C-alpha positions in Angstrom: 56.9 126.4 108.6 54.0 125.7 106.3 50.9 124.7 108.4 48.3 124.4 105.6 47.1 120.8 105.0 46.4 120.2 101.3 42.7 119.2 100.6 41.7 118.8 104.2 38.4 120.7 103.6 38.2 121.0 99.8 39.5 117.5 98.9 41.7 119.2 96.3 45.5 118.3 96.3 46.5 121.9 95.7 50.0 121.5 97.2 51.0 119.2 94.4 49.8 121.8 92.0 51.7 124.6 93.7 55.0 122.5 93.6 54.4 121.7 89.9 53.9 125.4 89.2 57.1 126.3 91.1 59.0 123.7 89.2 57.8 125.1 85.9 58.8 128.6 87.1 62.4 127.2 87.7 62.9 126.5 84.0 65.2 129.5 83.6 67.2 128.3 86.6 67.7 124.9 84.9 68.9 126.6 81.7 71.3 128.7 83.8 72.6 125.6 85.7 73.1 123.8 82.4 75.1 126.8 81.1 77.0 126.8 84.3 77.8 123.1 83.9 79.2 123.8 80.5 81.3 126.7 81.9 82.6 124.3 84.6 83.5 121.7 82.1 85.3 124.2 79.9 87.2 125.6 82.9 88.3 122.0 83.9 89.3 121.4 80.3 91.5 124.5 80.3 92.9 123.4 83.6 94.0 120.1 82.0 95.7 122.0 79.2 97.4 124.2 81.8 98.7 121.2 83.7 100.3 119.8 80.6 101.7 123.1 79.5 103.3 123.5 83.0 105.0 120.2 82.5 106.3 121.3 79.1 107.4 124.7 80.6 109.5 122.9 83.2 111.1 120.9 80.4 111.8 124.1 78.4 113.1 125.8 81.5 115.6 123.0 81.9 116.6 123.0 78.2 117.0 126.8 78.0 119.2 126.9 81.1 122.1 125.3 79.2 122.6 122.9 82.2 121.1 119.9 80.3 122.7 120.4 77.0 126.1 121.0 78.7 125.8 117.8 80.8 129.1 116.2 81.5 130.0 112.6 82.4 133.0 111.6 84.4 134.4 108.1 83.6 136.8 106.7 86.1 139.4 104.0 85.2 139.6 102.5 88.7 136.5 103.2 90.8 138.0 101.5 93.8 140.5 104.4 94.2 138.1 107.3 93.6 134.7 108.3 92.3 133.9 111.5 90.4 131.0 113.6 89.3 130.9 116.5 86.9 128.5 119.4 86.8 127.2 121.0 83.6 129.8 122.9 81.6 132.8 121.2 83.1 135.8 121.4 80.7 136.3 118.1 78.8 139.6 116.4 79.3 141.5 113.6 80.8 143.0 113.8 84.3 145.2 111.2 86.0 145.2 111.3 89.8 147.9 109.6 91.8 146.7 109.4 95.4 149.5 108.8 97.9 147.7 109.5 101.2 144.1 109.7 102.4 143.0 112.3 104.8 142.4 111.1 108.4 141.0 112.9 111.5 143.0 114.2 114.4 142.4 112.5 117.7 143.1 113.1 121.4 143.2 110.0 123.6 142.9 110.6 127.3 144.9 108.8 130.0 143.7 105.3 130.8 142.5 104.2 134.3 140.5 107.4 135.1 138.0 105.4 137.1 138.5 104.8 140.8 139.4 101.3 141.9 136.6 99.0 142.9 137.9 98.9 146.5 140.5 101.2 148.2 142.2 98.2 149.9 142.3 94.4 149.5 139.4 94.1 151.9 136.2 93.4 149.9 133.8 92.6 152.7 131.8 95.8 152.5 129.7 97.2 149.7 127.4 95.2 147.4 128.5 94.4 143.9 125.7 96.7 142.6 127.2 99.7 144.6 130.7 99.3 143.2 132.1 100.6 139.9 131.6 97.5 137.8 130.9 98.5 134.2 128.6 97.3 132.9 126.6 96.4 136.1 126.8 92.8 137.2 123.6 90.9 136.5 122.0 88.4 138.9 122.2 84.7 137.9 124.7 81.9 138.0 128.3 81.3 137.0 130.4 78.2 136.7 133.8 77.8 138.4 135.8 74.6 138.1 132.5 72.8 137.2 130.6 74.1 140.1 127.6 76.5 139.8 127.7 79.7 141.9 124.7 81.9 142.5 125.1 85.7 142.4 122.7 88.5 143.5 124.5 91.8 143.0 122.0 93.8 145.2 122.9 91.6 148.2 126.3 90.0 147.7 129.7 91.6 148.4 132.7 90.4 146.4 133.9 88.6 149.5 130.5 86.7 149.5 131.3 85.5 146.0 134.8 84.4 147.0 133.4 82.5 150.0 130.7 80.8 147.8 133.4 79.7 145.3 135.6 78.4 148.1 132.6 76.4 149.6 131.5 75.0 146.2 135.0 73.8 145.3 135.7 72.4 148.8 138.4 75.0 149.4 140.2 74.2 146.1 139.7 77.5 144.4 140.6 80.8 146.2 139.4 84.3 145.1 141.3 87.5 146.0 141.2 91.2 145.0 144.4 93.4 144.6 143.9 97.1 145.3 147.3 97.9 143.7 146.3 96.5 140.3 142.5 96.7 140.7 142.1 93.1 139.6 140.5 89.8 140.7 142.4 86.6 140.9 141.1 83.0 141.0 143.7 80.3 141.7 143.7 76.6 142.4 145.4 76.1 145.8 148.5 73.9 145.8 149.1 74.5 142.1 148.5 71.0 141.0 145.6 69.3 139.1 143.9 70.2 135.9 143.8 73.8 134.6 141.3 76.0 136.2 138.2 76.4 133.9 135.5 78.9 134.4 132.2 79.6 132.6 129.6 77.4 130.8 126.9 77.6 128.2 124.3 77.7 131.0 125.7 80.7 132.9 123.1 83.5 133.4 125.2 86.1 135.2 127.8 88.3 133.4 130.1 88.3 136.4 133.0 86.5 134.7 133.0 88.8 131.6 132.7 92.0 133.6 135.5 90.8 135.9 137.5 90.1 132.7 138.3 86.6 133.7 138.9 84.1 131.0 140.5 80.6 130.7 144.2 80.5 129.9 145.1 76.8 130.4 146.8 77.4 133.8 145.7 77.1 137.5 145.5 80.9 137.9 143.2 83.4 136.2 143.7 87.2 136.6 141.5 90.1 135.3 142.8 91.1 131.9 142.9 94.8 133.1 141.9 97.0 136.0 138.2 96.8 136.8 137.3 100.2 138.2 135.8 102.3 135.4 133.4 105.2 134.7 129.7 104.5 134.8 128.3 106.7 132.0 124.7 106.4 133.2 125.5 107.9 136.6 125.9 111.6 137.4 129.3 113.1 137.1 129.7 113.3 140.8 128.8 109.6 141.3 130.2 108.0 138.2 133.3 106.6 140.0 135.9 109.1 138.6 139.3 108.6 140.3 139.6 112.4 140.5 136.2 113.8 141.7 134.6 116.0 139.1 134.0 119.6 140.2 131.7 122.2 138.6 133.0 125.0 140.8 130.4 124.4 143.5 127.5 126.2 141.9 126.5 123.8 139.2 127.9 126.1 136.5 130.9 124.1 135.3 132.3 124.8 131.9 135.1 123.9 129.6 136.0 124.7 126.0 136.7 122.4 123.0 138.1 124.1 120.0 136.9 127.4 121.5 133.3 126.2 122.0 132.0 126.4 125.6 130.3 123.4 127.0 128.4 123.8 130.3 127.8 121.0 132.9 126.4 120.4 136.3 128.2 117.7 138.3 125.2 116.8 140.4 122.5 116.6 137.7 124.3 115.8 134.4 125.2 112.2 133.7 128.4 111.3 131.9 126.4 110.2 128.9 124.3 113.4 128.9 127.5 115.5 128.8 129.0 113.3 126.0 125.8 113.7 124.0 126.0 117.5 124.6 129.6 117.6 123.3 128.8 115.5 120.2 125.8 117.8 119.4 127.8 121.0 119.9 129.6 123.1 117.4 133.0 122.0 118.7 133.4 119.7 115.7 134.4 116.6 117.7 133.0 113.3 118.8 133.7 112.0 122.3 133.7 108.3 123.2 134.4 106.2 126.2 136.4 103.0 126.1 135.2 100.9 129.0 138.0 98.3 128.7 140.8 100.8 128.8 138.8 103.2 131.0 139.6 106.3 128.9 137.9 109.0 126.9 138.9 110.0 123.4 138.0 113.0 121.2 138.0 112.7 117.4 137.6 115.6 115.0 134.5 115.3 112.9 136.5 116.6 109.9 139.6 115.1 108.5 142.9 116.8 108.0 146.0 117.9 109.9 144.0 120.0 112.4 144.4 120.4 116.1 142.0 119.8 119.1 142.1 122.7 121.6 141.0 121.9 125.2 140.6 124.1 128.2 138.9 123.8 131.6 137.2 127.0 132.4 135.1 126.4 135.5 135.6 123.1 137.3 137.9 120.3 136.2 136.0 117.9 133.9 138.7 117.7 131.3 141.4 117.0 133.9 139.3 114.4 135.7 138.5 112.8 132.4 142.2 112.5 131.6 141.9 114.8 128.6 144.1 117.5 129.9 147.6 116.7 131.0 148.8 113.2 130.1 146.5 112.9 127.0 147.9 111.9 123.7 147.3 113.9 120.5 147.6 112.3 117.1 147.4 114.7 114.2 145.3 113.7 111.3 146.7 113.4 107.8 145.9 115.6 104.8 145.1 113.9 101.5 148.1 114.0 99.2 147.8 113.6 95.4 149.1 114.7 92.1 147.2 115.5 88.8 148.8 114.5 85.5 152.2 114.1 87.2 152.3 117.6 88.6 153.4 118.8 92.0 152.0 117.2 95.1 148.7 118.8 96.3 147.1 118.5 99.7 143.5 118.6 101.0 142.1 118.4 104.5 139.3 116.3 103.1 139.0 113.2 101.0 136.4 115.0 99.0 138.1 117.2 96.3 136.3 120.1 94.7 137.4 122.6 92.0 138.8 124.8 94.8 141.4 122.1 95.6 142.0 120.6 92.2 141.5 123.7 90.0 139.3 121.6 87.6 136.1 123.5 87.3 132.9 121.5 87.8 134.6 118.3 89.0 133.9 116.7 92.4 136.0 113.7 93.5 135.8 111.3 96.5 139.1 109.7 97.3 138.6 106.0 98.5 142.1 104.6 98.7 145.7 105.2 97.6 146.6 104.4 94.0 146.3 105.8 90.5 143.1 106.4 88.5 142.3 108.4 85.4 139.1 110.5 85.0 137.8 111.3 81.5 135.4 114.2 81.2 133.2 114.4 78.2 129.7 115.4 77.2 127.0 113.1 78.7 125.4 112.1 75.4 122.9 109.8 77.0 121.7 112.6 79.3 121.4 115.1 76.5 119.6 112.7 74.2 117.3 111.7 77.1 116.4 115.3 77.8 115.5 116.0 74.1 113.4 112.8 74.0 111.6 113.9 77.1 111.0 117.3 75.5 109.3 115.5 72.6 107.2 113.4 75.0 106.1 116.4 77.0 105.3 118.4 73.9 103.2 115.5 72.5 101.3 115.1 75.7 100.4 118.7 75.7 99.2 118.6 72.0 97.3 115.3 72.7 95.5 116.9 75.6 94.5 119.9 73.5 93.5 117.6 70.6 91.3 115.4 72.8 89.5 118.5 74.2 88.9 120.3 70.8 88.1 117.4 68.5 84.7 116.4 67.0 83.7 113.0 65.7 80.9 111.6 63.5 79.6 108.1 63.9 78.2 105.8 61.2 74.7 107.3 61.3 76.0 110.9 61.0 75.7 111.8 64.7 78.3 114.4 65.6 80.0 114.3 69.0 81.8 117.5 70.0 84.5 117.6 72.7 84.3 120.2 75.5 86.4 122.8 73.7 85.5 122.0 70.2 85.7 125.1 68.1 87.3 127.1 70.9 89.7 129.6 69.3 91.9 130.0 72.3 92.7 126.3 72.6 93.2 125.9 68.9 95.6 128.9 68.9 97.7 127.3 71.7 98.2 124.1 69.6 99.0 126.1 66.5 101.5 128.4 68.3 103.3 125.4 69.9 103.6 123.8 66.5 104.9 127.0 64.8 107.5 127.7 67.5 108.8 124.1 67.7 108.9 123.1 64.0 109.3 126.3 62.0 112.9 127.0 60.8 114.7 129.4 63.2 115.8 132.0 60.8 119.0 133.9 61.6 120.8 131.1 63.4 124.3 130.4 62.2 125.4 126.9 61.3 123.4 124.1 59.7 121.3 123.2 62.7 118.4 125.7 62.4 115.4 123.5 62.8 114.3 120.3 64.6 114.1 118.6 61.2 117.9 119.0 61.0 118.4 116.8 64.1 116.0 114.1 62.9 112.8 115.4 64.5 109.7 115.6 62.3 105.9 116.0 62.5 103.4 113.4 61.7 101.9 115.6 59.1 98.2 115.0 60.1 98.6 115.9 63.8 100.6 118.4 65.9 102.8 115.6 67.2 106.6 115.5 67.0 108.4 112.2 66.3 112.1 111.3 66.3 112.4 110.0 62.7 116.2 109.9 62.4 117.9 109.0 65.6 121.3 108.9 63.9 120.9 112.5 63.0 120.4 113.4 66.7 123.3 111.3 67.7 125.5 113.0 65.2 124.4 116.5 66.4 125.2 115.6 70.0 128.6 114.0 69.1 129.9 116.5 66.5 127.8 119.7 66.6 126.9 120.2 70.3 127.5 124.0 70.2 125.1 124.3 67.3 122.6 122.1 69.1 122.8 124.3 72.1 122.2 127.4 69.9 119.2 125.7 68.3 117.5 125.4 71.6 119.0 128.2 73.7 119.8 131.2 71.5 118.6 134.2 73.5 116.3 135.4 70.7 115.7 132.6 68.3 116.3 129.3 70.3 113.3 126.9 70.3 113.4 126.3 74.1 113.9 130.1 74.7 110.9 131.0 72.6 108.7 128.2 74.0 109.6 129.3 77.5 108.6 132.9 76.7 105.3 131.9 75.1 104.3 129.5 77.9 105.1 132.1 80.5 102.8 134.5 78.6 100.1 131.8 78.4 100.2 130.1 81.9 102.2 132.6 83.9 100.6 134.6 86.7 99.1 137.1 84.2 98.9 134.6 81.4 96.1 134.5 78.8 95.0 131.0 79.8 94.8 132.1 83.4 92.7 135.1 82.4 90.4 132.8 80.4 89.9 130.6 83.4 89.2 133.6 85.7 86.6 134.8 83.2 84.9 131.4 83.2 84.9 131.3 87.0 83.4 134.8 87.2 80.6 133.8 84.8 79.9 130.7 86.9 79.7 132.9 90.0 77.4 135.4 88.3 75.1 132.5 87.4 75.0 131.5 91.1 73.7 135.0 91.9 71.1 134.9 89.2 69.8 131.5 90.3 69.6 132.8 93.8 67.5 135.8 92.8 65.3 133.6 90.6 64.8 131.1 93.4 63.7 134.0 95.7 61.0 134.9 93.3 59.9 131.3 93.0 59.6 130.9 96.7 57.8 134.2 97.0 55.2 133.1 94.4 54.9 129.7 96.0 54.2 131.2 99.4 51.6 133.5 97.9 49.8 130.6 96.2 50.0 128.5 99.4 48.5 131.4 101.4 45.6 131.7 98.9 44.9 128.0 99.1 45.0 128.0 102.9 42.4 130.8 102.9 40.3 128.8 100.5 40.6 125.7 102.8 39.6 127.8 105.8 36.5 129.2 103.9 35.6 125.7 102.7 35.9 124.3 106.2 33.5 127.0 107.5 31.0 126.2 104.7 31.2 122.5 105.4 30.5 123.1 109.1 27.5 125.3 108.3 26.2 122.7 105.9 26.6 120.0 108.4 24.7 122.1 111.0 21.8 122.7 108.6 21.6 119.0 107.7 21.5 118.0 111.3 18.9 120.6 112.1 16.4 120.1 109.3 17.0 116.4 109.1 16.0 116.0 112.7 12.7 118.1 112.2 11.4 115.6 109.6 
């Protein structure tokens, strides 16, 4: 920390002088920083060129791969029957598909009624509604029976309480009963006369009637549409109301196999839904679902085709308890059946046909319904033309970038403005080389298409830009001389895209000349940082030396001032 106070004793602002001298001494640093700024701008300019060349290289990579110039388009006569796509190089032709059968998935449907009854007997006086196997759970609220509103609280009420409440509200006209043999609820008007029994209203807030599967039928008696006891997926396997108790072997290590894939379960901790999710996420290749109305599980293959579903209980009895072992119904899936151009019937497990199933290289088909549709495979002229136009655009953007960074201009008074890379031989050489490769005639190529000019692409003459002057010539080359067009761009030695790709790799690849130029500029900039640091150390050393000298001067001046004051006081007092 500098403690010297400028001019405290001398009255001379020497610190300002020291700072000015230090600033003058920094003149070489300022020149170096200006030079560094130029280097930085040049490096950024080369970076902009590199970016555009990379875009152009991606385009030439695509063109030189043959994929673009061999693009194929599949046209379908009836897109409601099938859709089709063709990869590059697919053989041109016309193929008529007659689809007589779509592929479907195999399915195993378990036995119905796997859930235990709501009650073991007709006696429904014990157990709240919430504790029984209603699925979904009964909600609290009100229902309407024969025009009378009934209140339900499933956490308190038994089914007998509901029957009593209906009886009281209807003055003993409507009787409710439960049958353990059919696991159903019945509501009937006593005596059989009068208007039909009507239940439910728009103001009901409990779901009791829908869960009990009671609906109006125009008679005096309503019976549940099906048995009511069912599985509760949210509950654990041991408490989910299975008619046959689920066992995991007693150690929580239950297991079964589906299509040879082992699925583990714990009857005490896994819910039914957890186990279903585990099956669906496994490699068994099936989806399991539960039908609450019919109280049954089903397994459906994730893939279509005439394929089986193999099931085996290993430890415990989940598959048997779920009705998926004995008594289940297996329905085999169908294979897709079709003919091509009236040939023999072919089959496929999938509705997606590939060259492995059709024998047509590069063609992919999705079957949508039965019927006949024709696919025409031909060159994708619009895609090929679009790719060549994109090449011209990317080439011109690269040349425009180089031109904007290397140009010079003179205003009306003769003032010359030079761009960042004006006069730079490397940048100018890149522009010249791109033009030479792209527009010079490719000697040695067979056929008539040996330059871009032959397909309607010309230069502007005054710039390095390319322009599509004769679009009809390009269309004709694509339609009638596609092989020559591919050779023009993709010949291994003389193709325009091939040669551009090689040149751009040499220029902007990992060891490219442009990369080396940027590395050199970065190194020069770093060296300037070191030089500036060394120069600043000298400036600071000289500054501190001057400050020390002035501080000593201030100290001496202060001592002189004190002595002078003493003498003035002494001799002034004697007079």
